[in-house]
ZAMARGU-4260 file (C-alpha; in steps of 0.2 Angstrom, whole numbers, plus 5000, padded with zeros to 4 digits):
<rodrens>
0) 5399/5026/4857 | 5383/5016/4859 | 5368/5019/4870 | 5363/5007/4884 | 5345/5007/4877
5) 5349/5005/4859 | 5360/4990/4855 | 5377/4986/4862 | 5375/4993/4879 | 5385/4977/4885
10) 5401/4984/4878 | 5402/4997/4892 | 5403/4991/4911 | 5390/4995/4923 | 5391/5012/4931
15) 5402/5010/4947 | 5392/5015/4963 | 5405/5029/4966 | 5403/5038/4949 | 5399/5055/4954
20) 5404/5064/4937 | 5392/5062/4923 | 5394/5069/4905 | 5379/5076/4896 | 5378/5080/4878
25) 5364/5084/4866 | 5356/5070/4856 | 5344/5080/4845 | 5326/5084/4847 | 5329/5091/4864
30) 5335/5074/4870 | 5352/5071/4879 | 5365/5057/4881 | 5373/5054/4897 | 5386/5043/4904
35) 5396/5041/4921 | 5414/5045/4921 | 5430/5039/4930 | 5444/5050/4937 | 5452/5052/4920
40) 5437/5058/4911 | 5433/5042/4902 | 5416/5034/4901 | 5415/5020/4915 | 5397/5014/4911
45) 5384/5013/4898 | 5378/5028/4888 | 5360/5032/4892 | 5347/5043/4882 | 5336/5055/4892
50) 5321/5065/4886 | 5329/5081/4891 | 5343/5089/4901 | 5331/5093/4915 | 5325/5074/4916
55) 5343/5068/4916 | 5349/5080/4930 | 5333/5078/4940 | 5333/5059/4940 | 5351/5059/4947
60) 5349/5071/4961 | 5353/5065/4978 | 5338/5054/4983 | 5331/5052/4965 | 5329/5035/4957
65) 5345/5036/4947 | 5356/5044/4960 | 5373/5036/4963 | 5371/5024/4977 | 5389/5026/4984
70) 5391/5042/4993 | 5372/5045/4995 | 5368/5063/4997 | 5384/5069/4987 | 5378/5078/4971
75) 5383/5073/4954 | 5395/5085/4945 | 5389/5087/4927 | 5401/5089/4914 | 5394/5098/4899
80) 5399/5109/4885 | 5393/5126/4891 | 5382/5130/4906 | 5374/5144/4897 | 5367/5132/4884
85) 5360/5120/4898 | 5355/5130/4914 | 5341/5140/4907 | 5332/5124/4902 | 5335/5117/4920
90) 5329/5133/4928 | 5313/5133/4917 | 5309/5115/4923 | 5313/5119/4941 | 5328/5108/4941
95) 5344/5112/4951 | 5361/5106/4946 | 5371/5106/4962 | 5388/5105/4953 | 5395/5106/4936
100) 5411/5107/4925 | 5409/5119/4911 | 5421/5113/4897 | 5421/5129/4888 | 5424/5140/4903
105) 5438/5128/4908 | 5446/5129/4891 | 5447/5148/4892 | 5456/5147/4908 | 5468/5133/4903
110) 5472/5142/4886 | 5476/5158/4896 | 5487/5148/4908 | 5496/5141/4893 | 5499/5159/4886
115) 5485/5158/4873 | 5473/5169/4880 | 5459/5174/4868 | 5460/5159/4857 | 5444/5151/4853
120) 5438/5141/4868 | 5422/5133/4861 | 5421/5114/4861 | 5423/5113/4842 | 5439/5124/4843
125) 5446/5113/4857 | 5442/5097/4848 | 5450/5104/4832 | 5466/5108/4841 | 5467/5091/4848
130) 5464/5083/4831 | 5475/5095/4822 | 5461/5102/4812 | 5457/5120/4807 | 5451/5129/4822
135) 5433/5137/4819 | 5428/5154/4823 | 5423/5158/4841 | 5404/5159/4846 | 5394/5163/4861
140) 5380/5154/4869 | 5367/5167/4873 | 5356/5164/4889 | 5340/5173/4890 | 5328/5177/4904
145) 5310/5172/4902 | 5305/5189/4897 | 5319/5193/4885 | 5320/5191/4867 | 5335/5185/4858
150) 5347/5198/4852 | 5350/5201/4833 | 5368/5197/4837 | 5365/5179/4845 | 5374/5166/4835
155) 5371/5147/4834 | 5385/5136/4841 | 5398/5131/4829 | 5397/5114/4822 | 5409/5100/4828
160) 5423/5097/4816 | 5421/5082/4805 | 5404/5078/4810 | 5410/5072/4827 | 5398/5064/4839
165) 5394/5077/4853 | 5397/5065/4867 | 5413/5058/4861 | 5419/5076/4857 | 5415/5081/4875
170) 5424/5067/4883 | 5439/5069/4872 | 5441/5087/4876 | 5437/5084/4895 | 5450/5071/4897
175) 5463/5081/4888 | 5458/5096/4900 | 5461/5085/4915 | 5478/5080/4909 | 5482/5099/4905
180) 5477/5103/4923 | 5489/5091/4930 | 5503/5099/4921 | 5500/5116/4929 | 5512/5121/4942
185) 5499/5119/4956 | 5486/5107/4949 | 5475/5107/4965 | 5474/5126/4964 | 5469/5126/4946
190) 5456/5112/4949 | 5448/5124/4962 | 5448/5138/4950 | 5440/5128/4937 | 5427/5122/4949
195) 5424/5140/4955 | 5422/5146/4937 | 5409/5133/4933 | 5399/5137/4949 | 5400/5155/4944
200) 5392/5150/4927 | 5378/5142/4936 | 5375/5157/4947 | 5375/5169/4932 | 5361/5160/4924
205) 5351/5159/4940 | 5354/5178/4943 | 5346/5181/4925 | 5332/5170/4929 | 5328/5178/4946
210) 5330/5196/4941 | 5332/5211/4953 | 5316/5215/4961 | 5310/5232/4953 | 5296/5243/4957
215) 5290/5251/4941 | 5278/5262/4950 | 5293/5269/4961 | 5304/5271/4946 | 5290/5281/4937
220) 5288/5292/4952 | 5307/5296/4953 | 5307/5300/4934 | 5293/5312/4936 | 5300/5319/4952
225) 5317/5323/4944 | 5314/5325/4926 | 5296/5331/4925 | 5282/5325/4914 | 5285/5320/4896
230) 5279/5330/4882 | 5269/5322/4868 | 5280/5313/4855 | 5298/5309/4858 | 5304/5325/4865
235) 5314/5327/4881 | 5305/5329/4898 | 5300/5346/4905 | 5315/5348/4916 | 5328/5345/4903
240) 5319/5357/4891 | 5319/5371/4905 | 5337/5368/4908 | 5341/5369/4890 | 5332/5386/4889
245) 5342/5392/4904 | 5358/5387/4897 | 5354/5396/4881 | 5350/5412/4890 | 5366/5411/4899
250) 5375/5411/4883 | 5366/5427/4877 | 5350/5419/4870 | 5356/5409/4855 | 5350/5391/4856
255) 5364/5379/4863 | 5360/5361/4864 | 5369/5354/4879 | 5368/5336/4874 | 5380/5341/4860
260) 5398/5344/4867 | 5404/5353/4851 | 5390/5366/4853 | 5394/5369/4871 | 5412/5371/4868
265) 5408/5383/4854 | 5397/5393/4865 | 5410/5395/4878 | 5422/5400/4865 | 5411/5414/4859
270) 5412/5420/4877 | 5431/5420/4877 | 5432/5404/4887 | 5442/5389/4880 | 5438/5372/4884
275) 5445/5355/4879 | 5430/5345/4884 | 5413/5347/4893 | 5418/5335/4907 | 5410/5340/4924
280) 5427/5342/4932 | 5433/5355/4919 | 5416/5364/4920 | 5417/5366/4939 | 5433/5376/4937
285) 5424/5390/4927 | 5415/5406/4933 | 5401/5407/4921 | 5382/5407/4923 | 5380/5392/4911
290) 5390/5381/4922 | 5377/5377/4936 | 5363/5373/4923 | 5375/5363/4913 | 5380/5352/4927
295) 5362/5349/4932 | 5358/5345/4914 | 5372/5332/4913 | 5366/5323/4928 | 5348/5323/4923
300) 5351/5319/4905 | 5362/5304/4911 | 5347/5298/4921 | 5335/5301/4906 | 5346/5291/4893
305) 5352/5277/4904 | 5338/5273/4916 | 5323/5283/4909 | 5306/5278/4902 | 5313/5268/4887
310) 5325/5259/4899 | 5311/5254/4910 | 5300/5248/4896 | 5314/5238/4889 | 5322/5230/4904
315) 5309/5228/4918 | 5295/5215/4916 | 5284/5207/4929 | 5293/5217/4943 | 5310/5211/4939
320) 5325/5219/4930 | 5334/5205/4920 | 5351/5206/4911 | 5363/5192/4905 | 5379/5191/4916
325) 5395/5186/4908 | 5407/5178/4920 | 5425/5183/4917 | 5419/5195/4904 | 5434/5206/4908
330) 5453/5200/4906 | 5455/5202/4925 | 5441/5189/4928 | 5428/5202/4933 | 5411/5199/4927
335) 5402/5210/4915 | 5384/5210/4909 | 5375/5211/4892 | 5361/5224/4893 | 5353/5236/4905
340) 5369/5242/4913 | 5366/5230/4927 | 5383/5232/4936 | 5380/5251/4936 | 5364/5255/4945
345) 5366/5273/4951 | 5361/5278/4968 | 5346/5288/4963 | 5338/5274/4954 | 5341/5262/4968
350) 5325/5269/4976 | 5316/5257/4963 | 5324/5241/4969 | 5311/5236/4982 | 5309/5219/4990
355) 5292/5210/4988 | 5279/5212/5002 | 5285/5202/5017 | 5303/5200/5010 | 5319/5209/5012
360) 5335/5213/5003 | 5351/5207/5011 | 5364/5219/5004 | 5382/5214/5007 | 5398/5221/5001
365) 5417/5219/5006 | 5425/5235/5011 | 5442/5239/5004 | 5442/5223/4994 | 5458/5227/4984
370) 5469/5231/4999 | 5463/5215/5008 | 5467/5204/4993 | 5484/5212/4992 | 5488/5208/5010
375) 5482/5190/5007 | 5492/5187/4991 | 5508/5196/4996 | 5508/5188/5014 | 5515/5205/5020
380) 5515/5203/5039 | 5511/5221/5043 | 5497/5223/5030 | 5489/5206/5035 | 5489/5212/5053
385) 5480/5228/5047 | 5468/5218/5037 | 5464/5206/5051 | 5454/5217/5062 | 5436/5222/5059
390) 5440/5241/5058 | 5441/5252/5043 | 5457/5246/5034 | 5462/5264/5028 | 5460/5271/5046
395) 5471/5257/5053 | 5484/5260/5039 | 5484/5279/5042 | 5488/5277/5060 | 5502/5266/5056
400) 5511/5275/5042 | 5502/5292/5038 | 5500/5302/5054 | 5481/5298/5054 | 5478/5305/5037
405) 5465/5292/5031 | 5464/5299/5013 | 5482/5299/5011 | 5483/5281/5016 | 5470/5276/5004
410) 5478/5285/4990 | 5495/5277/4994 | 5488/5259/4994 | 5477/5261/4979 | 5492/5270/4970
415) 5502/5255/4973 | 5489/5244/4966 | 5485/5255/4951 | 5502/5261/4947 | 5502/5279/4952
420) 5521/5281/4954 | 5524/5300/4951 | 5521/5316/4961 | 5512/5313/4977 | 5509/5295/4972
425) 5528/5292/4972 | 5530/5299/4990 | 5516/5289/4997 | 5523/5274/4989 | 5539/5276/4997
430) 5530/5278/5014 | 5521/5262/5010 | 5536/5253/5005 | 5545/5256/5022 | 5530/5249/5032
435) 5524/5235/5020 | 5539/5230/5009 | 5532/5213/5004 | 5516/5220/4998 | 5524/5233/4987
440) 5537/5221/4981 | 5523/5209/4976 | 5515/5222/4964 | 5531/5229/4959 | 5537/5211/4953
445) 5520/5209/4944 | 5524/5226/4935 | 5541/5220/4930 | 5535/5204/4924 | 5522/5213/4913
450) 5535/5225/4906 | 5546/5211/4902 | 5532/5202/4892 | 5531/5188/4905 | 5514/5180/4911
455) 5507/5185/4928 | 5496/5173/4937 | 5485/5174/4953 | 5487/5161/4967 | 5475/5149/4959
460) 5482/5151/4942 | 5471/5164/4933 | 5483/5171/4920 | 5484/5188/4911 | 5484/5189/4892
465) 5501/5189/4884 | 5509/5205/4877 | 5502/5210/4861 | 5485/5201/4864 | 5468/5210/4866
470) 5466/5214/4884 | 5485/5213/4888 | 5485/5231/4894 | 5498/5237/4882 | 5487/5246/4870
475) 5487/5232/4857 | 5471/5224/4850 | 5454/5230/4847 | 5452/5238/4864 | 5464/5251/4858
480) 5451/5258/4846 | 5463/5257/4831 | 5476/5246/4823 | 5494/5249/4828 | 5510/5245/4819
485) 5522/5232/4828 | 5533/5244/4838 | 5552/5242/4835 | 5561/5234/4850 | 5568/5248/4860
490) 5558/5262/4852 | 5547/5274/4861 | 5531/5265/4856 | 5538/5249/4863 | 5543/5257/4879
495) 5526/5265/4882 | 5518/5249/4878 | 5529/5240/4890 | 5525/5252/4904 | 5506/5251/4900
500) 5507/5232/4902 | 5517/5234/4918 | 5503/5244/4925 | 5490/5232/4919 | 5499/5217/4927
505) 5502/5226/4943 | 5484/5228/4945 | 5480/5211/4938 | 5488/5201/4952 | 5475/5210/4964
510) 5460/5211/4953 | 5462/5194/4946 | 5464/5187/4964 | 5449/5196/4969 | 5439/5188/4955
515) 5445/5171/4961 | 5439/5175/4978 | 5422/5181/4971 | 5418/5165/4961 | 5422/5154/4976
520) 5412/5166/4987 | 5397/5164/4975 | 5399/5145/4975 | 5399/5144/4994 | 5384/5156/4995
525) 5374/5146/4982 | 5377/5130/4991 | 5371/5138/5008 | 5355/5145/5000 | 5351/5129/4991
530) 5334/5122/4997 | 5328/5139/5004 | 5317/5152/4998 | 5331/5165/4997 | 5337/5170/4980
535) 5353/5178/4974 | 5348/5192/4963 | 5363/5204/4961 | 5382/5202/4960 | 5396/5214/4956
540) 5414/5211/4960 | 5413/5215/4979 | 5394/5216/4982 | 5379/5204/4982 | 5361/5206/4985
545) 5350/5191/4992 | 5331/5193/4991 | 5323/5182/5005 | 5308/5181/5016 | 5309/5193/5031
550) 5311/5179/5043 | 5326/5171/5034 | 5335/5188/5033 | 5346/5185/5049 | 5351/5167/5043
555) 5355/5174/5026 | 5366/5187/5033 | 5376/5174/5042 | 5377/5163/5027 | 5384/5178/5017
560) 5397/5181/5030 | 5402/5162/5031 | 5403/5162/5012 | 5416/5176/5012 | 5427/5168/5025
565) 5426/5151/5016 | 5431/5159/5000 | 5446/5168/5008 | 5453/5152/5015 | 5450/5143/4998
570) 5457/5157/4987 | 5473/5162/4997 | 5476/5148/5010 | 5477/5151/5029 | 5480/5170/5032
575) 5473/5181/5046 | 5465/5193/5033 | 5447/5195/5035 | 5435/5197/5020 | 5421/5203/5031
580) 5405/5209/5023 | 5396/5225/5028 | 5378/5219/5028 | 5362/5229/5028 | 5344/5221/5028
585) 5332/5233/5020 | 5316/5234/5010 | 5324/5246/4997 | 5341/5246/4990 | 5343/5264/4992
590) 5342/5262/5011 | 5357/5250/5012 | 5371/5264/5010
</rodrens>
């Protein structure tokens, strides 16, 4: 494939004015090669070499010199290998890619749809499959915040098989993906999912770049307030030392190190108390003078080890906490993160999440996400009606089917989603089935499909892992913690594995659908925030935080609400279900809830 500026550029026709998809691939030395694409993923214009990805994207933004003339104002959708390999460079240069198609993210979703979840989804792997060559091992593109150092576990991208040209490889795989998408049962839905997943990859890199506003001073203050001052050297802080001494006295004076469960269990045994673990719920059942200081120690020790001085020194720089977000890091499509425990910021530490002077945090979360998703995907008329009001969903449900007992209504609905089908869960499920038969049938059918080894999909086409694969929910694969023998058909092990998979797929149709909604919500919110000072700084499956100037907070709140409603219609079609955000505008995250 020749470049327009280096020889036989005449062999390719001029780029049509309506070419709004452009491919981008590395050309060595930081340069990239780009070309316009037609609707089938084929090059429809000359290949051009640009000095960098940032230069290529910036020069084709709406209003820029090389922007497509037809459809002025419509942004280019960039087709590239992996957003995590390109977006950090764009952000560092202050360049915004409005839309993209992430080939490797798409490959993972399409493989899953085809029953091949977990197979290598890199560009080299996809190309090797197309050409009938050995498939190389998987790799990960690591994205780093500006203050982060690469990890020892970062790997270089796998080379393309047979020394293939990067741009030709990209186009070959992309064109094949378009054909595979058209073969899906619902191509339009899959196209929407692929677009949403690609938008999520853009957001993930932007979240890392922005970072969560973090007050080091406030964090240090709360550590000293709760843990006391640190002693010289590497020992624990004063309050933990005091609690350890108190615990030891409660056991008669012999030293007991409370951070070692075996020592605690042995100490209780010497006092005639048998424990199977030192979990808080088990300790609370005991009448022993060591229980209260042990519970206090566990709480403070968790703060010390998870978000103490070492964490602050490692993860917070320049007033920002940065991690690397991993879209669809879980089999359900939920995001995960690499480093710092970004998706588990405990309430006590939220005091340190403070907006910049003159700015605000717009904290928004969707209450009762799973039941609302179940209403939308099952199309149960009764549950959709419950989820269509602005009231608390569990309260509404309790008044209809559980004599006003909100807690019982909550347990019943979550039990249906998570597979609690014994004891009280079974009785609650029966009451739920009488009132909302379509909703219960929907998750029951997903469970049956899982037990029978069938694939389960969301409305858009996100597909669960097949039985026997890591992440399939049947105890197979690395997540089980150990190798397992193939169970004999009909044996006890096979039955247990089937039931476990059924519970997983029962939950998958809800959590996976929630993941679909989430990426579409992020895409809609990102689009609305573009061109403003507001920045999305935090996301987990049902919550976002936007950092913005105080005068923009009211507008941002409305943008968040609109994004949620747009995503609901896109992910599930027209339903009365409301995915309404509960929004708080605060200076400190701890004040939001």
